[in-house]
C-alpha positions as a Markdown table, in Angstrom:
| # | Residue | x | y | z |
|---|---|---|---|---|
| 1 | Met | 78.5 | 131.1 | 198.1 |
| 2 | Phe | 75.5 | 128.7 | 197.7 |
| 3 | Ala | 75.9 | 129.0 | 193.9 |
| 4 | His | 79.6 | 128.3 | 194.2 |
| 5 | Cys | 79.0 | 125.1 | 196.3 |
| 6 | Lys | 76.3 | 124.0 | 194.0 |
| 7 | Asn | 78.6 | 124.3 | 191.0 |
| 8 | Lys | 81.4 | 122.5 | 192.8 |
| 9 | Tyr | 78.9 | 119.7 | 193.7 |
| 10 | Leu | 77.8 | 119.3 | 190.1 |
| 11 | Trp | 81.4 | 119.3 | 189.0 |
| 12 | Leu | 82.2 | 116.4 | 191.4 |
| 13 | Ile | 79.2 | 114.5 | 190.2 |
| 14 | Thr | 80.3 | 115.0 | 186.6 |
| 15 | Gln | 83.8 | 113.7 | 187.4 |
| 16 | Met | 82.4 | 110.6 | 189.1 |
| 17 | Arg | 80.2 | 109.8 | 186.1 |
| 18 | Trp | 83.2 | 110.2 | 183.8 |
| 19 | Lys | 85.3 | 107.9 | 186.0 |
| 20 | Ser | 82.5 | 105.4 | 186.0 |
| 21 | Val | 82.2 | 105.5 | 182.2 |
| 22 | Phe | 86.0 | 105.3 | 181.9 |
| 23 | Leu | 86.3 | 102.2 | 184.1 |
| 24 | Thr | 83.4 | 100.6 | 182.2 |
| 25 | Phe | 85.3 | 101.4 | 179.0 |
| 26 | Leu | 88.5 | 99.7 | 180.2 |
| 27 | Leu | 86.6 | 96.7 | 181.5 |
| 28 | Leu | 84.7 | 96.1 | 178.2 |
| 29 | Ala | 87.8 | 96.9 | 176.1 |
| 30 | Ser | 89.6 | 94.1 | 178.0 |
| 31 | Phe | 86.7 | 91.8 | 177.5 |
| 32 | Ala | 86.5 | 92.5 | 173.8 |
| 33 | Lys | 90.2 | 91.8 | 173.3 |
| 34 | Ala | 89.9 | 88.4 | 175.0 |
| 35 | Gln | 86.6 | 87.2 | 173.6 |
| 36 | Val | 86.1 | 84.2 | 171.4 |
| 37 | Ile | 83.8 | 84.7 | 168.4 |
| 38 | Thr | 81.7 | 81.6 | 167.5 |
| 39 | Lys | 80.2 | 81.3 | 164.0 |
| 40 | Ser | 77.6 | 78.7 | 162.9 |
| 41 | Phe | 77.4 | 76.9 | 159.6 |
| 42 | Gly | 75.1 | 74.4 | 158.0 |
| 43 | Thr | 71.7 | 73.3 | 159.1 |
| 44 | Gly | 70.2 | 70.3 | 160.9 |
| 45 | Ala | 72.4 | 67.2 | 161.0 |
| 46 | Asn | 75.0 | 69.1 | 159.0 |
| 47 | Ser | 75.4 | 72.1 | 161.4 |
| 48 | Phe | 78.6 | 72.9 | 163.2 |
| 49 | Thr | 80.4 | 75.9 | 164.8 |
| 50 | Met | 83.8 | 77.4 | 164.5 |
| 51 | Asp | 85.6 | 79.6 | 167.1 |
| 52 | Phe | 87.7 | 82.6 | 166.1 |
| 53 | Val | 89.9 | 84.9 | 168.0 |
| 54 | Thr | 90.8 | 88.5 | 167.2 |
| 55 | Val | 94.4 | 89.4 | 166.0 |
| 56 | Ser | 94.6 | 93.1 | 166.7 |
| 57 | Asn | 97.5 | 95.5 | 167.0 |
| 58 | Pro | 97.5 | 96.5 | 163.3 |
| 59 | Gly | 100.7 | 98.0 | 161.9 |
| 60 | Asn | 103.0 | 95.7 | 163.9 |
| 61 | Arg | 106.6 | 95.5 | 162.7 |
| 62 | Ala | 107.8 | 92.5 | 160.7 |
| 63 | Asp | 110.0 | 89.8 | 162.2 |
| 64 | Thr | 113.4 | 89.8 | 160.6 |
| 65 | Ala | 114.5 | 86.6 | 162.4 |
| 66 | Gly | 111.8 | 84.3 | 161.1 |
| 67 | Ser | 111.2 | 82.7 | 157.7 |
| 68 | Pro | 110.6 | 84.1 | 155.2 |
| 69 | Asn | 112.4 | 87.3 | 156.1 |
| 70 | Pro | 110.7 | 89.7 | 156.8 |
| 71 | Val | 107.4 | 88.2 | 157.8 |
| 72 | Gly | 104.4 | 88.9 | 160.2 |
| 73 | Ala | 103.6 | 92.5 | 159.6 |
| 74 | Val | 99.9 | 93.0 | 159.1 |
| 75 | Asp | 98.3 | 96.5 | 158.9 |
| 76 | Tyr | 94.7 | 95.5 | 159.7 |
| 77 | Val | 92.7 | 93.7 | 162.4 |
| 78 | Tyr | 91.5 | 90.2 | 161.5 |
| 79 | Asn | 90.1 | 87.0 | 163.1 |
| 80 | Ile | 91.6 | 83.6 | 162.9 |
| 81 | Gly | 90.5 | 80.1 | 163.8 |
| 82 | Arg | 91.1 | 79.3 | 167.5 |
| 83 | Tyr | 91.5 | 75.7 | 166.4 |
| 84 | Glu | 92.3 | 73.7 | 163.3 |
| 85 | Val | 89.5 | 72.6 | 161.1 |
| 86 | Ser | 88.2 | 69.2 | 162.2 |
| 87 | His | 87.1 | 66.0 | 160.4 |
| 88 | Asp | 83.5 | 66.7 | 161.5 |
| 89 | Met | 83.5 | 70.2 | 160.0 |
| 90 | Val | 84.7 | 69.0 | 156.6 |
| 91 | Ile | 82.3 | 66.0 | 156.6 |
| 92 | Lys | 79.3 | 68.1 | 157.3 |
| 93 | Ala | 80.2 | 70.9 | 154.9 |
| 94 | Thr | 80.8 | 68.3 | 152.2 |
| 95 | Ala | 77.4 | 66.8 | 152.8 |
| 96 | Ala | 75.6 | 70.2 | 153.0 |
| 97 | Gly | 77.3 | 71.7 | 149.9 |
| 98 | Ser | 78.1 | 68.6 | 147.8 |
| 99 | Leu | 81.8 | 69.6 | 147.9 |
| 100 | Gly | 83.1 | 66.3 | 146.7 |
| 101 | Ile | 85.7 | 65.9 | 149.5 |
| 102 | Gly | 85.6 | 62.2 | 150.2 |
| 103 | Met | 86.2 | 60.7 | 153.7 |
| 104 | Gln | 89.0 | 58.6 | 152.1 |
| 105 | Asp | 90.9 | 61.8 | 151.4 |
| 106 | Met | 91.2 | 62.4 | 155.1 |
| 107 | Thr | 91.9 | 58.9 | 156.3 |
| 108 | Phe | 93.9 | 57.2 | 153.5 |
| 109 | Trp | 97.3 | 57.3 | 155.2 |
| 110 | Thr | 96.1 | 58.1 | 158.7 |
| 111 | Thr | 96.0 | 55.7 | 161.7 |
| 112 | Ala | 92.7 | 54.9 | 163.2 |
| 113 | Ala | 93.6 | 56.8 | 166.3 |
| 114 | Ala | 93.7 | 60.0 | 164.2 |
| 115 | Asn | 90.4 | 59.6 | 162.6 |
| 116 | Gly | 88.1 | 60.8 | 165.3 |
| 117 | Leu | 85.5 | 63.4 | 164.3 |
| 118 | Asn | 87.1 | 66.1 | 166.5 |
| 119 | Arg | 90.6 | 65.4 | 165.2 |
| 120 | Pro | 92.1 | 67.8 | 162.7 |
| 121 | Ala | 91.0 | 67.2 | 159.1 |
| 122 | Thr | 94.2 | 65.6 | 157.7 |
| 123 | Gly | 94.9 | 64.4 | 154.2 |
| 124 | Ile | 93.3 | 67.7 | 152.9 |
| 125 | Thr | 94.8 | 69.2 | 149.7 |
| 126 | Trp | 95.1 | 72.9 | 149.4 |
| 127 | Leu | 92.4 | 72.9 | 146.7 |
| 128 | Glu | 90.1 | 71.0 | 149.0 |
| 129 | Ala | 90.8 | 73.5 | 151.8 |
| 130 | Ala | 89.9 | 76.3 | 149.4 |
| 131 | Thr | 86.7 | 74.5 | 148.4 |
| 132 | Phe | 85.7 | 74.2 | 152.0 |
| 133 | Val | 86.4 | 77.9 | 152.6 |
| 134 | Asn | 84.4 | 78.9 | 149.6 |
| 135 | Trp | 81.4 | 77.0 | 151.0 |
| 136 | Leu | 81.7 | 78.8 | 154.3 |
| 137 | Asn | 81.4 | 82.1 | 152.3 |
| 138 | Thr | 78.7 | 81.2 | 149.8 |
| 139 | Ser | 76.5 | 79.4 | 152.4 |
| 140 | Ser | 76.7 | 82.6 | 154.6 |
| 141 | Gly | 75.9 | 85.0 | 151.8 |
| 142 | Tyr | 79.4 | 86.1 | 150.9 |
| 143 | Ser | 81.5 | 85.9 | 147.7 |
| 144 | Ala | 83.7 | 82.9 | 147.2 |
| 145 | Ala | 87.3 | 83.5 | 148.3 |
| 146 | Tyr | 88.9 | 81.4 | 145.6 |
| 147 | Lys | 88.1 | 81.0 | 141.9 |
| 148 | Phe | 87.6 | 77.7 | 140.2 |
| 149 | Gly | 86.9 | 77.3 | 136.5 |
| 150 | Ser | 84.1 | 75.1 | 135.0 |
| 151 | Asp | 86.8 | 72.4 | 134.6 |
| 152 | Gly | 87.4 | 72.4 | 138.4 |
| 153 | Leu | 90.9 | 74.0 | 138.1 |
| 154 | Phe | 92.0 | 76.8 | 140.3 |
| 155 | Arg | 92.1 | 80.2 | 138.6 |
| 156 | Leu | 93.3 | 83.8 | 139.4 |
| 157 | Trp | 90.8 | 86.5 | 139.9 |
| 158 | Leu | 90.8 | 89.0 | 137.0 |
| 159 | Pro | 90.5 | 92.8 | 137.0 |
| 160 | Ser | 87.0 | 92.4 | 135.5 |
| 161 | Asp | 85.9 | 90.3 | 138.5 |
| 162 | Pro | 84.2 | 92.1 | 141.4 |
| 163 | Gly | 86.5 | 91.9 | 144.4 |
| 164 | Tyr | 89.7 | 91.6 | 142.4 |
| 165 | Asn | 92.8 | 92.6 | 144.3 |
| 166 | Ser | 96.0 | 93.2 | 142.3 |
| 167 | Arg | 98.2 | 92.6 | 145.4 |
| 168 | Asn | 96.7 | 89.1 | 145.9 |
| 169 | Gln | 95.1 | 87.5 | 142.9 |
| 170 | Phe | 94.2 | 84.3 | 144.8 |
| 171 | Arg | 91.8 | 85.9 | 147.3 |
| 172 | Asn | 88.6 | 87.8 | 146.5 |
| 173 | Ser | 88.4 | 90.9 | 148.6 |
| 174 | Asn | 84.6 | 90.5 | 149.0 |
| 175 | Ala | 85.0 | 87.2 | 150.8 |
| 176 | Asn | 84.5 | 87.0 | 154.5 |
| 177 | Tyr | 86.4 | 83.7 | 155.2 |
| 178 | Phe | 89.8 | 82.7 | 153.8 |
| 179 | Ile | 92.9 | 80.6 | 154.3 |
| 180 | Pro | 95.3 | 82.9 | 156.2 |
| 181 | Asn | 98.3 | 84.1 | 154.2 |
| 182 | Val | 101.9 | 83.8 | 155.5 |
| 183 | Asp | 101.9 | 87.1 | 157.4 |
| 184 | Glu | 98.4 | 86.6 | 159.0 |
| 185 | Trp | 99.3 | 83.0 | 160.0 |
| 186 | Tyr | 102.7 | 84.0 | 161.4 |
| 187 | Lys | 101.5 | 87.0 | 163.4 |
| 188 | Ala | 98.8 | 84.9 | 165.0 |
| 189 | Ala | 101.3 | 82.2 | 166.0 |
| 190 | Phe | 104.4 | 84.1 | 167.1 |
| 191 | Tyr | 103.6 | 87.8 | 167.7 |
| 192 | Asp | 103.0 | 89.1 | 171.2 |
| 193 | Pro | 101.9 | 92.7 | 171.7 |
| 194 | Asn | 102.9 | 92.6 | 175.3 |
| 195 | Lys | 106.4 | 91.5 | 174.8 |
| 196 | Asn | 109.3 | 94.0 | 175.3 |
| 197 | Gly | 107.4 | 96.0 | 177.9 |
| 198 | Gly | 104.4 | 96.4 | 175.7 |
| 199 | Ser | 106.2 | 97.5 | 172.5 |
| 200 | Gly | 105.6 | 94.0 | 171.0 |
| 201 | Gly | 107.8 | 91.3 | 169.6 |
| 202 | Tyr | 108.0 | 87.7 | 168.3 |
| 203 | Trp | 108.6 | 84.4 | 170.1 |
| 204 | Lys | 110.4 | 81.4 | 168.7 |
| 205 | Tyr | 107.5 | 79.1 | 169.4 |
| 206 | Ser | 103.7 | 79.5 | 169.1 |
| 207 | Thr | 103.3 | 78.8 | 172.8 |
| 208 | Gly | 104.5 | 82.3 | 173.5 |
| 209 | Ser | 108.0 | 81.4 | 174.5 |
| 210 | Asp | 111.6 | 81.0 | 173.3 |
| 211 | Ala | 111.9 | 77.9 | 175.4 |
| 212 | Glu | 111.4 | 74.6 | 173.6 |
| 213 | Pro | 107.8 | 73.4 | 174.3 |
| 214 | Thr | 107.1 | 70.3 | 176.5 |
| 215 | Pro | 105.9 | 67.4 | 174.2 |
| 216 | Val | 102.5 | 66.0 | 175.2 |
| 217 | Glu | 99.9 | 63.6 | 173.6 |
| 218 | Asn | 97.1 | 66.1 | 174.4 |
| 219 | Gly | 96.0 | 68.8 | 176.9 |
| 220 | Ser | 96.1 | 72.5 | 177.0 |
| 221 | Phe | 98.7 | 73.4 | 179.6 |
| 222 | Gln | 100.7 | 76.5 | 178.7 |
| 223 | Gly | 104.1 | 75.7 | 177.1 |
| 224 | Thr | 103.0 | 72.3 | 175.8 |
| 225 | Met | 102.8 | 71.1 | 172.2 |
| 226 | Val | 101.7 | 67.9 | 170.5 |
| 227 | Tyr | 105.0 | 67.0 | 168.7 |
| 228 | Lys | 108.2 | 65.0 | 169.0 |
| 229 | Gly | 107.1 | 61.5 | 168.1 |
| 230 | Gln | 103.5 | 61.4 | 169.4 |
| 231 | Tyr | 101.4 | 58.6 | 168.1 |
| 232 | Ala | 98.7 | 60.7 | 166.5 |
| 233 | Pro | 97.3 | 64.3 | 166.5 |
| 234 | Ala | 95.1 | 65.3 | 169.4 |
| 235 | Asp | 91.5 | 66.7 | 169.2 |
| 236 | Ile | 91.6 | 70.2 | 167.8 |
| 237 | Asn | 90.6 | 71.8 | 171.2 |
| 238 | Asp | 93.0 | 69.6 | 173.3 |
| 239 | Ala | 96.2 | 70.1 | 171.4 |
| 240 | Gly | 98.7 | 72.1 | 173.5 |
| 241 | Gly | 99.2 | 75.5 | 174.9 |
| 242 | Phe | 97.8 | 78.7 | 173.4 |
| 243 | Ser | 99.6 | 81.5 | 171.5 |
| 244 | Pro | 99.5 | 85.0 | 172.9 |
| 245 | Tyr | 96.4 | 85.8 | 170.8 |
| 246 | Gly | 94.7 | 82.6 | 171.9 |
| 247 | Thr | 95.2 | 80.1 | 169.0 |
| 248 | Met | 95.9 | 76.4 | 169.7 |
| 249 | Ala | 98.2 | 74.1 | 167.8 |
| 250 | Gln | 99.9 | 76.5 | 165.4 |
| 251 | Gly | 102.9 | 74.5 | 166.3 |
| 252 | Gly | 102.6 | 70.7 | 166.3 |
| 253 | Asn | 99.5 | 68.5 | 165.9 |
| 254 | Val | 99.3 | 68.9 | 162.1 |
| 255 | Lys | 100.9 | 71.0 | 159.5 |
| 256 | Glu | 98.7 | 73.8 | 158.1 |
| 257 | Trp | 98.2 | 75.1 | 154.6 |
| 258 | Ile | 98.6 | 78.8 | 154.2 |
| 259 | Glu | 97.2 | 80.8 | 151.3 |
| 260 | Thr | 100.5 | 82.3 | 150.1 |
| 261 | Ala | 102.3 | 80.5 | 147.3 |
| 262 | Ala | 105.7 | 79.0 | 148.2 |
| 263 | Asp | 107.5 | 81.7 | 146.3 |
| 264 | Gly | 105.6 | 84.4 | 148.2 |
| 265 | Leu | 103.7 | 85.8 | 145.2 |
| 266 | Asn | 100.0 | 84.8 | 144.6 |
| 267 | Asp | 100.2 | 85.2 | 140.8 |
| 268 | Val | 100.4 | 81.7 | 139.3 |
| 269 | Pro | 97.4 | 79.5 | 139.9 |
| 270 | Gly | 99.2 | 76.1 | 139.7 |
| 271 | Glu | 102.2 | 76.9 | 141.8 |
| 272 | Asp | 103.1 | 75.2 | 145.1 |
| 273 | Lys | 101.5 | 76.5 | 148.3 |
| 274 | Gly | 103.0 | 77.2 | 151.6 |
| 275 | Ser | 102.7 | 75.1 | 154.7 |
| 276 | Arg | 103.6 | 75.9 | 158.4 |
| 277 | Gly | 103.5 | 74.6 | 161.9 |
| 278 | Gly | 104.9 | 71.1 | 162.1 |
| 279 | Ala | 102.9 | 68.0 | 163.1 |
| 280 | Trp | 102.6 | 65.4 | 165.9 |
| 281 | Gly | 105.9 | 63.7 | 164.9 |
| 282 | Ser | 107.9 | 66.9 | 164.1 |
| 283 | Asn | 111.0 | 68.0 | 166.0 |
| 284 | Ala | 111.6 | 71.4 | 167.6 |
| 285 | Ala | 113.2 | 72.9 | 164.5 |
| 286 | Asp | 110.1 | 72.0 | 162.4 |
| 287 | Val | 107.7 | 73.9 | 164.8 |
| 288 | Ala | 109.8 | 77.0 | 165.3 |
| 289 | Ala | 109.3 | 80.4 | 163.6 |
| 290 | Thr | 112.2 | 79.7 | 161.3 |
| 291 | Ala | 110.5 | 76.6 | 159.8 |
| 292 | Tyr | 108.7 | 77.3 | 156.5 |
| 293 | Gly | 107.8 | 74.7 | 153.8 |
| 294 | Gly | 105.6 | 74.2 | 150.8 |
| 295 | Ala | 103.9 | 71.5 | 148.8 |
| 296 | Trp | 102.0 | 70.8 | 145.6 |
| 297 | Gln | 98.5 | 72.1 | 146.0 |
| 298 | Thr | 97.2 | 68.5 | 145.2 |
| 299 | Trp | 99.1 | 66.8 | 148.0 |
| 300 | Asp | 97.0 | 65.1 | 150.6 |
| 301 | Trp | 99.4 | 64.1 | 153.3 |
| 302 | Pro | 98.2 | 62.5 | 156.5 |
| 303 | Asp | 99.8 | 65.2 | 158.7 |
| 304 | Gln | 98.5 | 68.2 | 156.6 |
| 305 | Gly | 95.5 | 70.2 | 157.8 |
| 306 | Phe | 94.5 | 73.8 | 157.9 |
| 307 | Arg | 92.6 | 76.6 | 159.8 |
| 308 | Val | 90.4 | 79.4 | 158.6 |
| 309 | Ala | 90.6 | 83.2 | 159.1 |
| 310 | Met | 87.9 | 85.8 | 158.7 |
| 311 | Ile | 87.2 | 89.5 | 158.4 |
| 312 | Pro | 86.5 | 91.0 | 161.9 |
| 313 | Glu | 83.0 | 92.1 | 162.9 |
| 314 | Pro | 82.2 | 95.2 | 165.0 |
| 315 | Ser | 83.3 | 94.3 | 168.6 |
| 316 | Thr | 82.3 | 95.4 | 172.0 |
| 317 | Phe | 85.3 | 97.7 | 172.0 |
| 318 | Ser | 84.5 | 99.4 | 168.7 |
| 319 | Leu | 80.8 | 99.9 | 169.8 |
| 320 | Leu | 81.8 | 101.3 | 173.1 |
| 321 | Thr | 84.3 | 103.6 | 171.4 |
| 322 | Ala | 81.4 | 104.9 | 169.3 |
| 323 | Ile | 79.3 | 105.4 | 172.4 |
| 324 | Met | 82.2 | 107.3 | 174.1 |
| 325 | Gly | 82.6 | 109.5 | 171.1 |
| 326 | Gly | 78.9 | 110.3 | 171.2 |
| 327 | Leu | 79.1 | 111.2 | 174.9 |
| 328 | Val | 82.0 | 113.5 | 174.2 |
| 329 | Ala | 80.2 | 115.2 | 171.4 |
| 330 | Phe | 77.1 | 115.5 | 173.5 |
| 331 | Arg | 79.0 | 117.2 | 176.4 |
| 332 | Leu | 80.8 | 119.5 | 174.0 |
| 333 | Arg | 77.5 | 120.7 | 172.6 |
| 334 | Lys | 76.1 | 121.4 | 176.1 |
C-alpha cells in the first residue's frame, strides 16, 4: 500500500511539472509571436537601428480577391520591417558605406514638412533602395542581395554565382536582408491568421479591416491611416494603425517599392519594378489590397519609399521547442 501511494504521489508531481512546463511553453510561445526584433547597423555617428516583426504561418493560402491574382501565399517564415525606412537611416548608411545616395534625391520634390529625419525616405529609386539593402548585408557580414556590374547597372545573378536562385534571379539566396517581394509584402499587410475562426484570411486594408480606414495626419490608433489629402507623410513610427502582424503604414504614408518586377517575373534586369501601399494623398482605392502599380526602377518620386525584410533568426519559440523535445526524449529514455 505504501509503495502504491508513493508511486501515485510521484505520478502527481510529474503531472504538475509537465503542466508547469506546458504553461511556460504557451507563455513564451505567445511572447515569441509578438516580439519585435531590433537590428543595429553602422557605428558611431552613423549608427541606427531597424525594427522587424515576424510573419509566421507558413503555407498560408493565396488571396484570389487581391491584385495580382493570386497573391500572398508564402511557404516560409520571414521578418519584415515594422516601419518604413527613414531619411535618417539612408543618410547614415550613405555616409558609412559611401553609397552615393544624395540628400537631394530624397528632398527634391518634397515639402519641407516631409523632410524630417524620422520621416520615410522618399524620392528613393528602386536601385537606390537595392543599394541600401546591399549595404545592410555586406556591413553585417552577409552576401549582397542584388547584383550591380562595374558600370553600376543592375544585373541578374547567374548560375555560376554563389547564392543563385533560378526562381528569383534578382535576389541572392545567401543575403540576409532584402526588399520584400510581392507575396511577402502582401501577406504582411493583409493576411490575418486569426481571421475566419483561426483558419486565416485576408483583409481589404492593411489596418486589419474591410472597413475604410479613418484618415489622420499621424498617430497609431487602430483603424487609422495617413492618406486622403494629408499635407505630408508622418514619422515612420507614428503613421497609423498596425496590420495583424504588427507592421505600420503598409497603407498610406508613402508608396513602397517591392522586389518583384511589374510583370511578376524577376528575369529582366532593366524592367519596371512593382510598387504598393498608396501615400499620404491617396484615396481608399489606392491603399486597398486590389491596388497594385509599378514604375521605372530609376524613378525617384516624392511619395515613393520602401521597407526592408530579412531572414528570421532562432526565436524564443523555436528554442523552447528544442528544449521541450529534449525533455521528451529524456523522459522516454528513463
